[in-house]
N, C-alpha and C positions, 0 to 999 in steps of 0.2 A: 566732577571727579570720576575717572574711570578706573575701577579696580578689578583685578582678576585674581581669584584666590588660587592658591596651591592646595590641592587635596591629597592627603596621605591616608591610605587605607591601612587599618590596624587589624589584628587577628580576629576580633569580635566586637560586640557592643561595648562602647566605652563607659566605664563607671566613674572615672575621675581623672583629672589632669592637674598637674602642679609643676612648680618650678622653684629652684632655690633663690632666684633673683631675676631681674629684668633681662639679663643676657642669656638665660637658660642654663643648662639644657632643660627640656621638658621631660616629664615622666608621666605615663598614662597606664592605668590598669584596665584590662578588658577581659572578656571571656576568651578561652582558648578555642576559637572557632565555635563549633556546635557543642563543645563540651562545657556545660553550664556549671560544672563543679571543679573547674580548674581556672586559675588566674594566670594571665600573662602581664608582666610589667615590661613596658617598652620605653626606652630612652631615645629621645630625638634631639638634634641640635636645632638652632633657631632657623636653619634653612629647610627643615623638614626631613633631613637625612636620619635614618635609623642608626643609632650608635650600638645598641645591644638590647637583648631580651632576656628575661628571667621568668621561668615558669614555676608555679607552686600549686599545691592542692588546695582546694577550697574556693568558695564563691568570692568574686572580686569585691573589694571595698575601695573607696577613694584612697589614694596614696599620699598621706601627709609628708611634708618635708620639714625636717628639724631646723632649728636655728643654726646648727653647724653645717647644714647642707647635705645631710643624709636623708634617704627616703625609707619609709616603713611600709610594709605590707602585712596583711593578716593571712594566715593559712591554717589548715587543719593538719595535725600530725598525731597519728595514733589516738584519735578521738579528742585531742586537746587543741585549744586555740593557741597559736604561737605567733608572736609579732617578730618579724625579721627585718633587720636594718641592713641596708646596702649603701655603699658609697656611689658616687656618680660615675664610676667606671664599671659598675655592675657587680663588684665583689661583695660577698656577704660578710658583714662585720660581726654580727652576733644574732642569735635568736633567743627570744625571751618567752618561756612558757608561762601563760597567765594562770593564776590560781582561780579555779572555778569548779563547780559541780559537774559531774558527767552529763547530766541532762540539759545543762545550760548552753545557750547559743549566743554568739557575739552579736549585739545589736549595732553598736557604733563605738569608735574609739578616737581619742585625741591625744596628742603629745603634751605632756607637762614638763617643766624644767627638770624634775627628778622622777620621772615615771610616766604614768598614763592614767587617764580617766576613761572608764568603760561602762557602757550600759549592757546589761545581761538580760536575755529573754529566757523565760521558763520552758520554752519549747521552740523548735524551729518555726519560723513564721508561717509555714504552710501546714502545721500540725496543730491539732486541738490541744489547748493547755490543760494538763491534768488537774484535778481538784487539789486545792491547797498550795499550788505552786504560784509564785508571783515573780515579777521582774525585779531587778535591783540595779543600783548604780554603785560602782566601786572605784576606789583609787588604788592603783598598784604602784609599787616602787620599781626601780630599774631592773630588779630581778624577777618581776612578775608577782611578787608576794603582796598580799592584801594589806593596805594601810588602814582603810576603813571600808565598810560595806553597809549600804542602806537598802533594806527591802522596801518595795513599793506596792502595798496592797491597793489595787485600783478599785475594787468593788464593781458596782454597776456603772457602766459608762452611759449615763442617761443625760440628755440635754435638759439643763435646768436653768437656762438663762432667765434672770429675773426681770430684765428690761423689756422683754418682748415675748408675748404669749403665743405668737404665731409660729415659732420654731417648733418643728416636730421631727422626731427621728427615733432610732432604736433605743430601747431601754433595758437591754438584757446584759447579763454577764458576758464579757468578751470571750469568744471561743478560740480565736487565734489572735496573737499579739505580735506587733512589730515595733521596732524603734521608728519614730515618726519619719515619714518619707522625706520631708524637707528639714534640713538643719536639725537633726535629732539630738545633737549634743553640742552645746555652746558653753564656753568658759569666758567670763568677764570679771577680772579682778578676783574678788573673794566669793564669787557666786557662779553656780552651774545651772544652766537651764537644760533639763532632760525631758524629752518628749516620748511618750508611748501612745500607741493607738490600736484600737480594734482593727485588725487587718481586713475584716469584711466590710465594716461600715465606714471606716475612716474617722470615727469619733475617738478622741483621745484627750489627754491632759498633758500639761507641762508642769514639771516640778522644779522649784528653785531650791537649791541645796547650798550649804556652806562648803567652800572648796577645801578648807583645812580639815574639817571634822566629819563632813557628810550629813550633818543634821538638816532635816527638811525645814526650810524657812516658810514656804507657802506653796500652794499649787493652784492652777487655774481650774475653773469649772469645766466639766466635759464639753467638748465642742469639736467641730471639724477642723483640726489643726492644719494651718497653712504655712506660709513662709515666715521665717523668723530672722531676727538680726540682733546684733549687739548695738545698743543705743548709746551707752556710756559705761564707765567702770561700774560693774555690779548691776547694770540695768539692761533690759531687753525689750524688743518689740516682738509681740506674738500675734501672728495673723490667723484669721479663721475665715474659711470659705466653704460654703455648702449648707444644705438644709436651711436656706434663706439667710445664712450668715454671710456678711461681706464686710469685714472690719479688721482693724489693727488696734491693739492695746499696748500701751507702754507700762511696764512694771519697774518699780524702783528696787533698791537693794533690800528693802524689807519685804518684798514680795507683794506690795500693794499696787493696784492699778491706779495710775496717776493721770492718764489721758487716753482718750479713745477717738478713733477716726472711722468714718463710714467708708472705708476703702481697704482694699487688700491688694498687695502687689509684691514685686521683687524690689526691696527697698535698699537704698544707699544712704549712708549717714556720713556727712563730710566733717572736716576738722572743726567746724563751727557748730556742729550739732544739727545742721539742716538735714531734713529727711525728704527724699524724693525717689521716684522710680515708676516703672511701667505697671499698670494694672493688667489683670487678666480676668475680666468679667466673663463668666461662662453661661450666663442667663440671657443677657442682651449684649452680645459681643461688640456691637457697633458703638457702645457707649464707653468702652475702655479708653482711658487717657493716660498720658504720662503725668503723674500727680506730684505736687508738693504737699507735705503734711505740716501745717503750721502749728506752733506751740499751743495756740488756743483751741485746737481741735478742729479748725476749719480746713478745707481742702483748697489747694491752689490748682486751678484748671490749666493743664498744659494741652498739648496737641492730642487730637483723637488718634487712636491706634487701631488698625485693622488686624484681624486675626486673634489668636489666643496664645499658642505655645511660644515661649520666650526663653532665651538663654538668660541665666542670671547675669545682670549687667556689671560693668566695671565703670569706675569714675576716674577721670584724669584730673590733673592738678589745676586745670582751668575751670573745673566744674562741669565738664561735658561727660554725659553718660553715653555708653556705647552698648548695643545689644542687637541680637538677631531675632527677627520675628517674621514669620510667614514668608520666608525666602528673601528677606531684606536685611541688610546690615544698616542700622539706623544709629544716629546720634541725636541727643537732645542737649542743648547747651544750658548754661546757667540761667539764661533768660527764657527757658522752656521753648526754644525754637527747634523744630525738627529738621533734620537733614538726612537724605537718603544717600548712602555711600555705594550701595550695590543692590541690584534687583535681579531676582531669578525666579524660576518656577519650582524651586526645591521646597516641598511641603512636608518634609520629614518632621515628626513630632518628638522623637527621642533626641534630646540635646543636653549639653552640659552648661558650663558657665564660661563667661568671657575671661581670658587671661590677657591683660594689657602689658606688653613687654617693651623693651627698648625701641626707640625710634618709631613709636606708634604701631608696632606689630601687634595685631589682634589674632588670637588663636582660640578656637573652641571646637567642641565635638558635635557631630551630627551622626547618629547611629554608630557605625564602626569607622567613621572617617574623622580625621582632624583637618580643619580648614585654617589656612594661614592667609591673612590679609596684610599686605605691606603698604606703606605710604598713605596711611589714613589721615595724617595731619594731627593726630591726637598727641597730647602731652604725656608726661610721665604719670604713673598711677598716683592717685591722691592719697594723702595720709589722713585717715579719719578712723573713727571707731568701727565703721563697717562700710566698705570692705575692710575686714581684718584678715587673719590667717585664712579662714575658709572662704572669704569672698574675693581674695586677690590671688597671690601667687603660691603661697606655701600649702594651701589646702588644709590648714590646721586652724580651726575656728577658736583660737585662744587669744585673748587680749587682756593685758594687765593694766594699761594706762589709757 
């Protein structure tokens, strides 16, 4: 198969891409060129043509699309965080000022049926956290008012894994805090998984909260938080990589760890609960594989993968995963057979996630570019727990069934 991508340059580094459905249009948030404190929201049709642009003050966040097909962006206005809703023609429908303290900074947000779930940081991620201030998770209604708020006293982020004594890492109070880099806020049925991490060490925790009331159900031990996914209603997969950790743990709706695998990667969960995806081993990179994670904790060995940096994959209805890795567009089918669709010398490491659209159209970001691949032979996007909102089109990691 010979594919040739269409490349569309956007105003700055891409922070997120989403779509209301398989026919598009696409919406992407980027920096406004070299202005790192200004966001550009760009809409494009499925051919890559730019439809409109909207500029706003504030650092870019991924742009979730609602069930009704509107897109939301976060911006700063007079020192407050405001969520702005736009229709697909670029018209501003409304702006919602979120209830928060003046010193707090937005970590991450997702759309709920009647409002928003937000993680709040006690200081900008590049600034030292003042004594006595802690992050929190809050639920806000459609007017931005607080429905509930849960403070998260993290304490010392010290590695305390009881299964292995060889892990070593920092054991101090975090100086700077961030919402976890990968999947910082997931909602599955009546549970929320919220991740916070020391911005310097990468050591963090995931807290599991009740969606209705905000009570903390459980939390993970401190560790190098990696990729995460929705496993089932109320259940999550939490990955850890670094400081000799390379594993994924499944947590049920009570917050208990029920299964663990000696692998970490970018996971897909199909409609039957099957888990698989590409590993990104950064110690011995030549041993990374496309893995299946069996229910009994064993690993299913798929093809070896060269390189490390990988777009978050998508899964089609035939069980074929598609992803970009080290200048290659790759697929792995349900029988774990690898196929190369496109080869290049493009080694850019800043990349987004795969969007699988109608007629096998594959779109993803590399740096400040969007790449469009047509005629891939892929089927429609699969219906499974993950990808859900954040792993497929809408960019909103919320799943209720």
